[in-house]
N, C-alpha and C positions, 0 to 999 in steps of 0.2 A: 363414497370413493373407495376403491380397492387399492390399498397401499402395500408396497413391499419395501421393507427396510432391512438393509444388509449390514454386515460387519465390515470394518476397514480391512485393509491388507496388512498381514503380518509377515509377508514374504511371498516371493514368486512361487506359484504352484502350476502344475500341469492342468490344463483345462480342455473342455470339449465345447466347441462353438460351431454353429452352423450358419452358413451364408443364407440369409432370408430370401434373396433373389434367386439363387441357383439351387438352394437346398443341399449343397455339398458341405462336407466337413472342412472347416478351415484348419490350417496348420496351428499347432499349439502356441508357440511364441517365436515369432520371426524377428531377427535382428539383421540390419544391413551389414554390420561388421561383427566379427567374432569377438566376444567379450567374455572375460572370466571374472568370477566373483573373488573376493579376498581369500577364499579357501581353495581357489584353483579349479572351480567347476564352471561349466558353461552356463551362461545366463539366457540361452536361447534353446528352442526345441522345434524342429521342423516336422515332427510326426503329426499325423492326423488321428487323434485319439477318438475312439468310439465312446458312446455314452457309458458302457459298462467296462471300460478299460481300467485295469488296476492302477494305472499311473495317474488317473484323473484325481485331483485333490492332493497329490503328493508334492512336497516342495522340490524345487530344482536343486536346492542345497539345504540339507538339514541344519547345518551350522549357521546359515544366514537367517533361517526362519526363527521368529520370536515366539517360541512356544509358551513362555511364561506370560506374555501379554495376551496370547490367545486364550488360555484358561481363565485368566483374570477377567477378560472381557466377557466370556461366557457367564461367569458368576455375577457380573454386573449388568447383564442384558436386561433383566427385569426392572432394575432401578433406572436404567437409561430410558426404558419405555415409559415408566411412570413420570419421569421428569419431562419427557417429550409431550405427554398428554397434558401436564400442567401448563406448559408453555402454550400449547394449542388452545386450551380453555381460556387462558388469559387473553390471547389474541381475539378469541370469539367474544369475550366479555367487552373488550374495547370496541369491537365491531358492532355488537348489540347496542351499546350505549349510543353509538352514532345513529342507529335506526330506532332507538327507543324500544328495544325488546331485549329479553334475556335469552341468550343462546348457550347451548351445552353440547359438547361432543360425546357421543356414545360409540362404542366399538365392540367388536368381537374379533378375536385374533387367534391364530395358531402359530406355533413355533415349528420350524423345520430345520433339520441338520443338512448342511452342505457336505460335499464329499471331503472337504478339507477338515471337517470336524468342528465347525463353528455354526451357531444357530443364526437364523434370520427369521423375521416375522412377516406373516401375511395378515393383514387387518382389513376389516370392513368397517369404515368410519362413517358416521352419519351425524348430521347437525339437527338438533331439536330446539324448538321454542319452549322455554320454561314458563309456566304459569304459577304465580305465587300461591293461588288457592289450591292447586293440585300439582305438586312437583313431579309426581310420577306419570303425568300425562305426556303423551308423545304427539307433538304437533309439528307440522312442517314449518320451516323458517320462512321469512318473507321472500317474495319472488325476486327481489333485487339481489339476494344472496344466491349466487349460482354455483354450479359445480366447479367452475374455474376459480371462483373465490376460495372455496374450501381447499382445492388442490394447492393454491398458492400458500395458504396458511399452513397446511400440512408440510409442504416442502420447506417453508421457512422455519417451522418448529424443528424439523429433522436436522437441518443444516446448522442451526444455532444452538442446539442443545448438546452439551458436553461438559465434562468435569474431569478432574484428576483424582485418582484414588489417594487415600492417606499414605504417607511413607511406610514402607514395610518396616516392621520393628527391627531395630539395630542397624538400619541403613537409611539413606535419603532417597531411595529409588521409589518412584511412583509410575503409574501407568495411565495414559490418557484414555478416557472412555468417551467415544463418540460414534456416530453412524458412518458407514462407508459412503463413497460417492454414488453408488448405484441405488438410487431411490426411484422407484417406479410407482406412479400415482395415476390411476385411470378411473373414469366415471363408470358407474354401474347403471345399466339401462334395462329396459324390458326385453322381451324376446324379439329378435330380428331388428333391433333398433340401434345397434352399436356393436363394437368389437367385443365387448365383454358383457355378459348377461347375469342377472341375479341368480338364475339356475346354475350357470357355470361356476360362479363364485361359491355357491352353497356346496356343490359337489367337490370343488377344490378344497375348501376348508374341511369338509368331512373326510376327505382322503387323507389329509395330513394331521387330523386330530388324533389318529392312532399311531403315528410314526414315532420311532425312538431313534436310536443311534444306528439304524440299519445302513444308511448311506456311507458311514465312516468305516464300516468293516469291523466294529467292535463286537466280539462274539458273546458278550455278556451284558445284561442290563441289571444285574444284582449289585448291591453295595459291596464294595471291596474292603477287605481287612489288610493287615500288614502282609500276610502271606500271599494273598491273591494279587495285591497291588505290586508286590515285588515280582510275581510271576508274569504279569502283563507289561511291566515296565521294560523298556528296551531302548538303549541309546542308538541303535542302528535303524529304527523305524520311526516314522512320523507319529503314529498312534501311540507307540510305546513311550515316546518322549512326552506327549501330552499327559498321559497317565502319571508318569513320573513327576512332572512339574506340579500337577494338581495335588498329588499326595504330599510332596515335599513342602509346597507353599502353605498347605493346610495344616502343617504341624506347628504347634505353639513354639515360637522361638525362645531361646534362653534369655534374650534381652527383655522380652515381654514378661517372662516370669519374674525377673528381678524387679521390673517396673511395677508389676502387680503387687508384689510384697511391700514395696515402699508406699504404694497407694493405700494398702490395707492398714498400714501403721498410722495413718493420719486421717482415715475416713471410716465411717460406720456404714456398711452396706445395707443394714436394716433400716436406715433412715430414708423415708420416702422422698425427701428433698435432696438426697445425696446425688452428686454428679456422677455420670457413668464412669466406670473404671476403665483403664486401658484395655483390659481383656474384653470388656463388652464392646468397645469401639472396634477392636480387632475382629471380633466374631462377625460383625456386620459386613465386613469387606472380605476377609481372608478365611475366617473360621469355618465357612461352609464348603470350602474347596475339598476337604478330605471326605466329608459326608457325601458329596456328589462327584467323586472322582470317576465313578462308573458312567457318568453323564458328561465327562470332560469339563466339569466345573459348572454346568448349567443346572440350577436347582429349581427352576420355575415350572409351572404347569404348561403342558403343550397346548391346551385350549382354555382360554380365559375370555371374559367379557366384562364390560362395565356394568354397574348396577342397573342403570336405566336402559340398557340396550334392548333387552327382551324380558321374557318371563324369568323368574328367579328359580334357582335350583331347588329351593324349598317347595315351590309349587309343583315343579316337575316330579319330585319324589312323592309328594302327596297324590298326584294323579297316577303315578306308577303303582303305588300301594293300592289305590282304589281299583285300578284295572286288574291287578293280580287277585285281589279278594273277590271281585266280581267273577273272574274266570274260574276260581276255585268253587265258588257257590254254584255257578252254572254247570260245571262238571259233576259236582256232587248231586245236583238235582237230576241231571241226565242219567247218571248211574242208578239212582234210586228208581227212576221210571223204568229202566231196562230190567232192574232186578225184580220188579213186580210182575213182569211179563215173562212167563215160562217159555213161550213160543218164539222169543226173540233171542238171537245170538249176536252178542256185541263183540266185534273184532277189535281188539286193542292194538295189535300190530301184526305184521306179516313178515316171516323169515324167508330169506332166499339164499341159495348157495352162492357164495362169493368165489369159491375156487378150491382146488385140491392141490397140495404140494407147495413148493417154494416158488417165490416170485422170480428169482434169478438163479443161475448156476452157482454163483458164489455162495448164496445162502445155503444151497444144498450141500456144497462141499464143507462148509463150516459145521453144519449139523452132522454130517457123516464123520468128520474128524472128532467132534465132541463125543459122539456115540462110541467111537473106537477107543478113545481115552478112557471113557467110563468102563467099558468092558475090560480093558487092560488093568485098571485099578481094582476092579472086582476080582479078577483072576489072581492078581498079586496078593490080595487080602486072603483069599482061600488058601493059597500055597503057604502063607505065613502061619495060618491057623493049623494046617496039617503038620508042618514041621515043628510047631511049638508043642 
C-alpha cells in the first residue's frame, strides 16, 4: 500500500486546491458569514491561490497559529511514525495468529515539507510472511489477507496512535502528538492495472528523497547559531516565528538546570544501573530542537526504510565500491593499451566556445563600474606618491 500520513492542523492557513471535476482552482477558504478571529482578523479568504502563490501555507492569523506545537510536532514526527509501525505490527501479529502464520510489516518512506513548514510522510508499506528458519526471507502473505485488510490495519494504526509530550520544564504545558485527519492509503498495482503503479510510486519517492525545506521558503539548510537564528527570527512572518520558537524551546530552561543539580547530588551518573537524569529525558523531547532549528525542528532522515524492506545500505556500499574499483581498473587498462600504440590518438575531452562577453547588460554595467573605480584608485595612489 502507498500511504500518506500528514500532520494535524495548528491553525488556518491559505491553501491551493483544485476541483477534480472541472480542473479549476477553488477559493481558498469560503465562509457563509463574515467572522473575525479573537485578534480581529478575517477567518475566510475568497482568493483563488495558484500553486506558487506566496500566500499558500501562510496562516490567516499569525497570533492564532500554534507555532510552538508546530515545531514540537516536527521534532516528534519520527517517534510518532515508530509507534505507528509498532501498533501496525502488533495488529499483524494478532491477524497472523488467527491464520497460523507470522506476519511482518516492511516499509520504505520519504519525508516531504508542506508549504506551511510541517513534514508529512509518503510510505510504501508491504506485508511479509516470516519463516523461523530464515527471518530475512521475503514471502507473500496468505491470499486471504488482501490489500483492503492491510489498508484497514494501517488506517486503524494511524488513527489510534498518539501521545502527549512530557511537560515542558518549569511548566505544566504539554503538546499532543498524533496524525492529522488526512490519511490517504491506496493499493499499488502493476502497469495499467490501477490508479497508482509501482513505477509511479518509485518515481515519486525518488523525487522527494532529495527534498529539503524548499517549499517553506527557508533560504538556508545549514545549522544555525545564536547570531544566524536571531537574524532569521521574525515575529512578523510565519517562518520567522517557527525559527524563533524552535530556538527558544531548544534552550535549556533554568528550572531544568536546578533540577539537574539536585539529581546529581543524590545519583551517580557513572553507575550503569542509574536512572536517567532529568536532562536526559528533556533531550529526548526538546533538546534536539535547537540542533535542528534550520529544519524547523525535524531532525529525521528524509528517506528511511525498515530492515527487511529491501537490500541493506551495507550491501549497496559494497557494490558501489566494487563498481568504482572495476571502473578504475578498466580505465587504467584502456589507457595502457592506448599508450603502447603510437599511431592511436586518445581524445580525453573536447573544448567548445561557450560565448564572448557578458550574459546581461547589468553584468556589463557592473564590470564597467568596477573597472572605473579601479582606475580611479590607481590614479589617486599615483598622485599621493608624487606629492609625497
